[in-house]
C-alpha positions as CSV (number, residue, x, y, z in Angstrom):
1,M,30.6,164.4,155.5
2,D,28.9,162.8,152.4
3,K,29.6,165.9,150.4
4,V,33.3,165.8,151.4
5,L,33.9,162.2,150.8
6,N,31.0,161.3,148.5
7,R,29.9,158.7,151.1
8,P,33.0,156.7,152.0
9,K,33.0,152.9,151.4
10,V,34.1,150.9,154.4
11,A,34.6,147.2,154.8
12,V,34.2,145.5,158.2
13,I,35.9,142.1,158.6
14,G,34.0,139.8,161.0
15,S,30.4,139.9,162.2
16,G,30.7,139.3,165.9
17,F,29.6,141.9,168.5
18,A,32.6,144.2,167.6
19,G,32.0,143.9,163.9
20,L,28.3,144.5,164.0
21,S,28.8,147.4,166.4
22,A,31.4,149.1,164.2
23,A,29.2,148.6,161.1
24,C,26.2,150.2,162.8
25,Y,28.1,153.3,163.9
26,L,29.8,153.8,160.6
27,A,26.5,153.4,158.7
28,K,24.8,155.9,161.1
29,N,27.5,158.4,160.2
30,G,26.9,158.0,156.4
31,A,29.4,155.4,155.4
32,D,28.5,152.7,152.8
33,V,29.4,149.6,154.9
34,T,29.9,146.0,153.9
35,I,30.5,143.2,156.4
36,Y,32.6,140.2,155.4
37,E,31.9,137.1,157.4
38,K,33.8,133.8,156.8
39,N,31.1,131.6,158.3
40,Q,27.6,131.0,157.1
41,Q,26.0,132.8,160.1
42,V,26.6,136.2,161.6
43,G,27.7,136.5,165.2
44,G,31.2,135.2,165.4
45,R,31.6,133.3,168.6
46,A,28.0,134.2,169.4
47,R,26.6,132.0,166.6
48,Q,23.7,129.7,167.2
49,L,23.7,125.9,166.8
50,V,20.3,124.6,165.9
51,T,19.7,120.8,165.8
52,E,17.3,118.8,163.7
53,N,15.6,117.4,166.9
54,G,14.7,120.8,168.3
55,Y,17.6,122.2,170.4
56,S,19.1,125.7,169.9
57,F,22.4,126.3,171.6
58,D,24.4,129.6,172.1
59,M,27.7,128.4,170.8
60,G,29.7,131.0,172.8
61,P,28.8,133.8,175.2
62,S,26.0,132.9,177.6
63,W,26.2,135.6,180.3
64,Y,24.3,138.9,179.9
65,W,26.0,141.3,182.3
66,M,26.4,145.0,182.3
67,P,22.9,145.7,180.8
68,G,23.7,149.5,180.6
69,V,26.2,148.8,177.8
70,F,23.5,147.2,175.6
71,E,21.0,149.9,176.5
72,Q,23.5,152.6,175.5
73,F,24.3,150.9,172.2
74,F,20.7,150.7,171.1
75,A,20.0,154.2,172.5
76,D,22.7,155.6,170.2
77,F,20.3,154.6,167.3
78,G,17.1,155.7,169.0
79,Y,16.0,152.3,170.3
80,V,15.9,150.2,173.5
81,P,16.8,146.5,173.7
82,S,13.1,145.5,174.0
83,D,12.6,146.8,170.5
84,F,14.7,143.7,169.4
85,Y,14.5,141.1,172.2
86,Q,12.8,140.2,175.5
87,L,15.0,140.5,178.6
88,S,14.4,139.2,182.1
89,Q,16.6,139.1,185.2
90,L,17.5,135.7,186.5
91,D,16.8,134.8,190.2
92,P,19.1,133.2,191.2
93,G,21.5,135.0,189.0
94,F,23.8,132.0,189.2
95,S,24.7,129.1,191.6
96,I,27.9,127.7,192.8
97,V,28.5,124.1,193.7
98,F,31.1,123.4,196.4
99,G,30.2,119.8,197.0
100,K,27.4,117.1,196.7
101,D,25.0,118.9,199.1
102,D,26.8,122.2,199.3
103,M,25.4,124.9,196.9
104,M,25.2,128.7,197.1
105,H,22.5,130.4,195.1
106,I,23.2,134.1,194.3
107,P,19.8,136.0,194.6
108,K,19.0,139.2,192.8
109,S,18.0,140.7,196.1
110,M,21.0,142.4,197.8
111,E,19.3,142.0,201.2
112,K,19.1,138.2,200.7
113,L,22.7,138.1,199.4
114,E,23.9,139.9,202.6
115,E,22.0,137.3,204.7
116,I,23.9,134.5,202.8
117,F,27.2,136.2,203.4
118,E,26.4,136.7,207.1
119,Q,25.5,133.0,207.5
120,I,28.9,132.0,206.0
121,E,31.1,134.5,207.8
122,K,30.0,136.7,210.7
123,G,30.3,140.4,209.9
124,S,30.7,139.9,206.2
125,A,27.4,141.6,205.2
126,I,28.8,145.0,206.2
127,K,32.1,144.2,204.5
128,L,30.2,143.2,201.3
129,R,28.5,146.6,201.3
130,K,31.8,148.4,201.6
131,F,33.5,146.1,199.0
132,L,30.6,146.7,196.5
133,S,30.7,150.5,197.2
134,G,34.3,150.6,196.0
135,A,33.5,148.3,193.1
136,A,30.7,150.6,192.1
137,F,33.1,153.5,191.9
138,K,35.5,151.4,189.7
139,Y,32.6,150.4,187.5
140,K,31.5,154.0,187.0
141,V,35.0,155.2,186.1
142,G,35.9,152.0,184.3
143,M,32.8,151.4,182.2
144,E,31.7,155.1,181.7
145,N,35.2,156.5,181.1
146,L,38.2,154.3,180.8
147,V,36.8,151.7,178.4
148,H,35.8,154.5,176.0
149,K,39.4,155.6,175.5
150,P,40.9,154.4,172.2
151,G,44.3,153.8,173.8
152,L,46.2,155.9,171.2
153,S,47.8,158.3,173.6
154,F,48.5,158.5,177.3
155,T,47.2,162.0,177.2
156,E,43.7,160.4,177.0
157,F,44.0,159.8,180.7
158,L,44.5,163.5,181.6
159,D,40.9,163.5,182.7
160,M,40.0,165.1,186.0
161,D,37.6,162.3,187.1
162,V,40.1,159.6,186.3
163,M,43.0,161.5,187.9
164,K,41.1,162.2,191.1
165,G,40.1,158.6,191.5
166,A,43.3,157.0,190.3
167,L,44.2,155.6,193.8
168,K,40.7,154.3,194.2
169,L,41.0,152.3,191.0
170,Q,43.8,150.2,192.6
171,L,45.6,149.4,189.4
172,L,48.7,148.4,191.3
173,Q,47.1,146.1,193.9
174,S,46.3,142.5,193.1
175,F,42.7,141.4,193.0
176,R,43.4,138.6,195.5
177,K,44.9,140.9,198.1
178,H,42.0,143.2,197.7
179,V,39.4,140.4,198.2
180,K,41.2,139.0,201.3
181,K,41.1,142.4,203.0
182,Y,37.3,141.9,203.2
183,F,36.7,138.2,203.4
184,N,38.3,135.1,204.9
185,H,36.0,132.2,204.1
186,P,37.0,130.2,201.1
187,K,33.5,130.2,199.7
188,L,33.2,133.9,199.7
189,I,36.7,134.3,198.2
190,A,35.8,131.8,195.5
191,L,32.6,133.7,194.7
192,M,34.4,136.9,194.4
193,E,37.3,135.5,192.3
194,F,35.3,133.4,189.8
195,P,34.9,136.2,187.1
196,I,38.7,136.6,187.1
197,L,39.1,133.0,185.8
198,F,37.7,134.3,182.5
199,L,39.6,137.5,182.4
200,G,42.8,135.7,181.6
201,A,45.0,135.6,184.6
202,T,45.1,134.4,188.2
203,A,43.6,136.6,190.9
204,K,47.0,137.4,192.2
205,D,48.1,138.8,188.8
206,T,44.9,140.7,188.0
207,P,44.5,144.4,189.2
208,A,42.0,145.1,191.9
209,L,40.3,147.4,189.4
210,Y,38.4,144.4,188.1
211,S,36.3,144.2,191.2
212,L,34.0,146.2,188.9
213,M,33.1,142.7,187.6
214,N,31.7,141.8,191.1
215,Y,29.6,145.0,191.0
216,A,28.3,143.9,187.6
217,G,27.4,140.4,188.7
218,L,26.2,141.0,192.2
219,S,24.7,144.5,192.1
220,L,23.5,144.9,188.5
221,G,22.4,141.2,188.2
222,T,22.5,138.5,185.6
223,W,20.0,138.9,182.8
224,Y,18.8,136.6,180.0
225,P,17.5,137.5,176.5
226,K,14.8,135.1,175.4
227,G,16.1,132.7,172.8
228,G,19.7,133.2,174.1
229,M,22.5,135.6,173.3
230,V,21.9,135.0,169.6
231,A,18.8,137.2,170.1
232,V,21.1,140.1,170.8
233,I,23.2,139.3,167.7
234,D,19.9,139.1,165.7
235,G,18.9,142.5,167.0
236,M,22.2,144.1,166.1
237,R,22.0,142.5,162.6
238,K,18.5,143.8,162.0
239,L,19.7,147.3,163.1
240,A,22.7,147.1,160.8
241,E,20.5,146.1,157.9
242,Q,18.0,149.0,158.7
243,L,21.0,151.3,158.5
244,G,21.9,150.0,155.0
245,V,24.8,147.7,156.0
246,K,25.4,144.8,153.5
247,I,26.4,141.5,155.1
248,L,28.2,138.9,153.1
249,N,28.2,135.5,154.7
250,D,30.5,132.6,153.7
251,E,32.8,135.3,152.3
252,P,36.3,135.0,154.0
253,V,38.7,137.8,153.3
254,E,41.9,136.6,151.7
255,G,44.0,139.7,151.5
256,F,44.2,143.5,151.0
257,I,45.3,145.6,148.1
258,V,47.7,148.2,149.5
259,N,48.9,151.4,147.8
260,Q,51.5,153.4,149.8
261,R,50.0,154.0,153.2
262,K,46.4,153.0,152.4
263,I,44.4,149.9,151.8
264,K,42.7,150.4,148.5
265,G,40.8,147.1,148.2
266,V,39.7,143.9,149.8
267,K,40.3,140.5,148.2
268,S,37.6,138.0,149.3
269,K,36.5,134.5,148.4
270,R,34.5,135.7,145.4
271,S,35.5,139.3,144.5
272,I,37.9,142.2,144.8
273,M,36.3,145.5,146.0
274,N,37.6,149.0,146.5
275,Y,37.2,150.7,149.9
276,D,38.2,153.9,151.7
277,G,38.6,152.3,155.1
278,I,38.7,149.0,156.9
279,V,37.7,147.9,160.4
280,A,39.2,144.4,161.1
281,A,37.0,142.8,163.8
282,A,38.4,139.4,163.0
283,D,41.2,137.9,165.0
284,Y,43.9,140.6,165.2
285,H,46.8,138.2,164.9
286,H,45.2,136.5,161.9
287,V,44.7,139.8,160.1
288,E,48.3,140.8,160.6
289,D,49.8,137.3,159.9
290,K,47.7,136.2,156.9
291,L,46.1,139.3,155.4
292,L,48.9,141.9,155.6
293,G,52.4,141.9,154.2
294,E,55.1,141.8,156.9
295,E,56.0,145.4,156.2
296,F,52.5,146.6,157.2
297,R,52.1,144.7,160.5
298,N,52.0,146.4,163.9
299,Y,53.6,143.5,165.7
300,S,56.0,140.7,165.2
301,E,55.3,137.0,165.8
302,Q,57.6,137.3,168.9
303,Y,55.4,140.0,170.3
304,W,52.3,137.9,169.9
305,D,53.9,134.8,171.4
306,K,54.8,136.8,174.6
307,R,51.2,138.0,175.1
308,M,49.3,136.4,178.0
309,L,46.0,135.1,176.6
310,A,42.7,134.5,178.3
311,P,41.7,130.8,178.3
312,S,40.4,128.5,175.6
313,S,37.6,126.2,176.4
314,L,36.4,122.6,176.0
315,I,32.6,122.9,175.4
316,F,29.9,120.3,175.2
317,Y,26.5,121.0,173.7
318,L,24.1,118.4,175.1
319,G,20.5,117.7,174.4
320,V,18.9,115.6,177.3
321,N,15.6,113.9,176.7
322,K,14.4,114.4,180.3
323,K,14.4,117.1,183.0
324,I,17.4,117.4,185.3
325,E,17.1,118.3,188.9
326,H,19.2,120.8,191.0
327,L,20.7,122.8,188.1
328,S,20.1,126.6,187.8
329,H,20.2,128.5,184.6
330,H,23.9,129.2,185.4
331,T,25.8,126.7,187.6
332,L,29.5,126.9,188.5
333,F,31.1,123.7,189.7
334,F,33.8,124.8,192.2
335,D,34.0,121.4,193.9
336,E,37.8,121.3,193.1
337,D,40.6,123.7,193.9
338,L,40.3,126.9,191.9
339,E,43.9,127.8,192.4
340,V,45.2,124.5,191.0
341,H,43.0,124.9,187.9
342,A,44.0,128.5,187.4
343,T,47.7,127.6,187.6
344,E,47.2,124.8,185.0
345,I,45.7,127.4,182.7
346,Y,48.1,130.4,183.1
347,E,51.3,129.4,184.8
348,D,51.9,125.7,183.9
349,P,49.7,125.2,180.8
350,K,48.3,121.6,180.6
351,W,45.1,119.8,180.5
352,P,43.7,120.2,184.0
353,S,44.1,117.5,186.7
354,K,40.9,118.3,188.6
355,P,39.0,120.9,186.5
356,L,36.3,123.3,187.5
357,F,33.6,123.7,185.0
358,Y,30.4,125.7,184.2
359,V,27.0,124.4,183.2
360,C,24.4,126.6,181.4
361,C,20.9,125.2,181.3
362,P,18.8,127.8,179.6
363,S,15.8,125.5,179.3
364,K,15.3,126.3,183.0
365,S,14.3,129.8,181.9
366,D,13.3,129.5,178.3
367,E,10.9,126.8,176.8
368,T,12.0,127.7,173.3
369,V,15.5,126.3,173.4
370,A,14.7,122.6,173.8
371,P,11.8,120.2,173.1
372,L,9.1,120.0,175.7
373,G,10.2,118.0,178.7
374,H,13.9,118.1,177.6
375,E,16.9,120.1,178.8
376,N,19.4,122.2,176.8
377,I,22.8,121.9,178.5
378,F,26.0,123.7,177.7
379,V,29.1,122.6,179.6
380,L,32.3,124.6,179.5
381,M,35.7,123.8,181.0
382,P,38.3,126.6,180.9
383,L,41.5,125.4,179.3
384,A,45.0,126.7,178.5
385,T,45.5,127.9,174.9
386,G,47.8,126.2,172.4
387,L,47.4,122.6,173.8
388,E,47.1,119.4,171.9
389,D,43.4,118.8,171.1
390,T,42.3,115.3,170.3
391,E,39.0,113.4,170.3
392,E,40.4,111.1,172.9
393,L,41.2,113.9,175.3
394,R,37.8,115.5,174.7
395,E,36.1,112.2,175.5
396,S,38.1,111.5,178.6
397,Y,37.1,114.9,180.0
398,F,33.5,114.4,179.0
399,K,33.4,111.3,181.1
400,L,35.1,113.0,184.0
401,I,32.8,116.0,183.9
402,M,29.6,113.9,183.5
403,K,30.5,111.7,186.4
404,R,30.7,114.7,188.7
405,L,27.6,116.3,187.2
406,E,25.6,113.1,187.6
407,R,26.8,112.6,191.1
408,F,25.7,116.2,192.0
409,C,22.3,115.9,190.2
410,G,21.6,112.4,191.5
411,Q,20.5,111.4,188.0
412,D,21.8,109.4,185.0
413,I,22.3,112.0,182.2
414,T,24.8,110.2,179.8
415,N,22.2,107.6,178.8
416,H,19.6,110.2,178.1
417,L,21.4,112.3,175.5
418,D,19.7,112.7,172.2
419,Y,22.3,115.3,171.0
420,K,26.0,115.7,171.8
421,R,28.7,117.8,170.2
422,S,32.1,118.9,171.5
423,Y,34.0,122.1,170.7
424,C,37.6,122.9,171.6
425,I,40.9,124.5,170.6
426,K,41.0,123.2,167.0
427,D,37.4,124.4,166.4
428,F,38.2,127.9,167.6
429,V,41.2,128.0,165.2
430,N,39.2,126.7,162.3
431,D,36.1,128.7,162.7
432,Y,37.5,132.0,163.9
433,H,41.2,131.9,163.1
434,S,41.6,132.3,166.8
435,Y,45.2,132.8,167.9
436,K,46.3,129.7,169.8
437,G,42.7,128.7,170.0
438,N,41.8,131.3,172.6
439,A,38.1,131.7,173.5
440,Y,38.1,135.0,175.3
441,G,41.0,137.2,173.9
442,L,43.8,138.9,175.7
443,A,44.3,138.6,179.4
444,N,43.5,141.6,181.5
445,T,46.8,141.9,183.4
446,L,48.3,145.2,184.4
447,M,50.8,145.1,181.5
448,Q,48.0,144.4,179.0
449,T,45.5,147.1,180.2
450,A,44.3,150.1,178.2
451,N,47.2,151.6,176.1
452,L,49.3,148.6,176.7
453,K,47.0,146.4,174.7
454,P,47.6,145.9,170.9
455,S,46.8,149.2,169.2
456,I,43.3,149.9,167.7
457,K,45.1,151.6,164.8
458,N,47.5,150.2,162.3
459,K,50.6,152.3,162.6
460,K,51.7,151.8,159.0
461,L,48.4,152.1,157.1
462,D,46.2,155.2,157.6
463,N,42.9,153.6,157.0
464,L,43.0,150.2,158.9
465,F,41.6,150.0,162.4
466,Y,41.1,146.9,164.7
467,A,38.2,145.9,166.9
468,G,37.5,143.0,169.2
469,Q,38.8,141.1,172.1
470,L,42.5,141.3,171.3
471,T,42.5,145.1,171.4
472,V,41.0,147.8,173.6
473,P,39.0,147.7,175.8
474,G,39.4,143.9,176.1
475,P,37.5,140.6,176.3
476,G,33.8,140.0,176.9
477,V,30.6,141.0,175.1
478,P,30.1,144.5,176.5
479,P,33.8,145.5,175.9
480,S,33.5,144.1,172.3
481,I,30.5,146.2,171.6
482,I,32.4,149.3,172.9
483,S,35.5,148.2,170.9
484,G,33.4,148.3,167.7
485,K,32.3,151.9,168.5
486,L,35.9,153.0,169.2
487,A,37.2,151.6,165.9
488,A,34.4,153.1,163.9
489,T,34.8,156.5,165.6
490,E,38.6,156.6,165.0
491,L,38.3,155.5,161.4
492,Y,35.6,158.1,160.7
493,K,37.8,160.8,162.2
494,N,40.6,159.5,159.9
495,L,38.3,159.6,156.8
496,G,37.3,163.2,157.8
497,K,40.9,164.3,157.8
498,R,41.4,162.8,154.4
């Protein structure tokens, strides 16, 4: 390939999971790769916040699910994850709070999980096995086959394994109906539906295919890389640099130089450089709206405005100068109505009336993320995109959330904070050019699945491909890693043809 193209030069825009993944695969195949990152750190949404008084926060992703995706990524380069970071399985994987003295801990042991189900609803242990058996099939087909399709042609799905199992994938049945075939108790339904809240639609509008998320969380378990998710980013960065990738931080891209059907150069903060190909792993809408002329865009503003987005978030990073009782590493507060909150995100967008929220306390598992005797607490409340975002609103929800958190823990937390920072819609826009301030990307509805997502390829420029959570295969850390591989593979094919 080098002899044919004399080592093609490729620019990758954005250094999140998708961008680092794309850069690694391109460099492995002989490309001369440069990553442009607008922020001062690599990682995109998975950056790290380090405070002067000893706390280190994951700013975005905090769940390590689907370990096989990470294993496959590093295996493609001759490594295993432990070459870069230390991984352990959490037990409990996570906990759900239903009320003051009403909490469900999700153990890593399937036998213990079945006991919990049986205690809540007689006969549900057998139903859980059957449910997860179907979910395992969807996971195998979905994560080993479907997500690796670039979505450029419907002929990609003329695959015997996919076609044989098409009915079992249940693309046309709603997730809610599927769950209610097996379980009746509200607690079990809430447990099964909680991952859907972050996929970008209500359970009734999400295909039953996504029960594969239940298999990921309940059967494969919840894991934790010591130091936080930034340890994974750091591992991918080290791999990229070993492969010869150049990373330019604090170097936002300001535009492209286009000649006929090709991008010839990248205009950044400090320079103009020539390239043979581009992978845009920055916000898809931003790349189209701000970096490309209107004649080179895949989609109109009207198209984007009609897309259903996954939520934004209100996040608080809190350093607490004492230990807090009753919290697990991951704790979900479902002490209010899930359906009401979901409706206020997706169907009637507004700041929620009685929000659910999530608390991550990694200091329960990792002594390196907070000073000795202190707690590192990350609080996240899912929120509709595009809403008004003010300091007054943030503070009002902080007080509401802390009141419920303190009531549950039975401790004063607010008066023991030695660090506090909020992060919300305006920050997602400013830091990541995030469309409407979304945190997770495009919703996984039926009409936004696979080939119906925004295309991975620019239809008017031969050498521009997209990666990340607004294109295939979708939102989440594992899909973003796969997205980078897909974009790199398709661009490299394109360069080979040329």
